[in-house]
N, C-alpha and C positions, 0 to 999 in steps of 0.2 A: 546852744552853747557849749561848752562842758559845763560842770558842777565843778568840778574838782579847779580850786583856785579863784572860785566867786567866793566874794566876801561884804558886807554890806558895810558903809564906809559910817551910818550912823542911821538914826533914826529905826534901826531895828523893831523896835517895842511899840512902835505906832503903826507895823503892819499889820494888816489884814488879810485872815484864807476866806474863801468861797470856793467850797467844792461845786464847781460846776458843772459836774457829771460823774461818772460812777469814774471816770476815768485823769478827770483832771482837776486841778487844784489853782486857783489863782487866787495870784498876790496883789495887795492895791494900799494903797494909804489907808489907815484908819483917820487921818485927817480929815485930806482932800477929795480923797474917791480915786485918785491917780492910777491906773493900770502899769504895773510894775513889770508882773513874771508872769509865766503859764510854766505849771509842774507838770508833768504827763507820768502818771504810773509806772506805765510798759518804757518809760526812759526815763531811770531814775538818774542814770550818770547824764542826765543835760538838762539845761533852763533855757525857755524859752522868752525873752526880754522884750519889753516893749522897746522900741527904738526911740521913744521920744525921753528914755533915760540914759540914753548914749551922750557923752560930751565928745568925743572925736569920730570922725566920719569913718564908716565899717568899712571892711572889704565886703561887698554886698553880692549875692548870684546875679547871674542874666536874671531879667524879670520876666514875666509871663502870667496869664488871669486862668484863672480856674472857674470850675462851675458854670461855664459861659452856658451850656445848656438851660439850666434854668434860670436864667438873666430875664430881666424885666425886657418884653419886645422893644419899648422905647429905646433900651440903653444902648449908645455907639461906644464903641473904641477908636481913640485918636490916635491910637501908635501901631507898629507893626507888631508889639511883642507877639508870639507866641499862643493860643488861645486853647484849652482843655475845657471837656466839658465835664471830667472828675481830676484827679490826681493825675499830676505826669506820670508815664510810668515808664 
């Protein structure tokens, strides 16, 4: 989602930041450990919210499966959603 207009309603002082890679920070609750969002250095105008933090029903894109080329051999998909070995191009 666009970073512009995003604000915390409360609890900002309880947030913790973890650099999960050279390019991404994960923001989580310092009290309970819940994952809240991801910030990517190469996308400074966007944030990626954990959907468990959203109260309203969001407008979601059509679902798909990625990285199926490296899934466990015993895993089966039970839907007809598109499957990609890597990110869809």
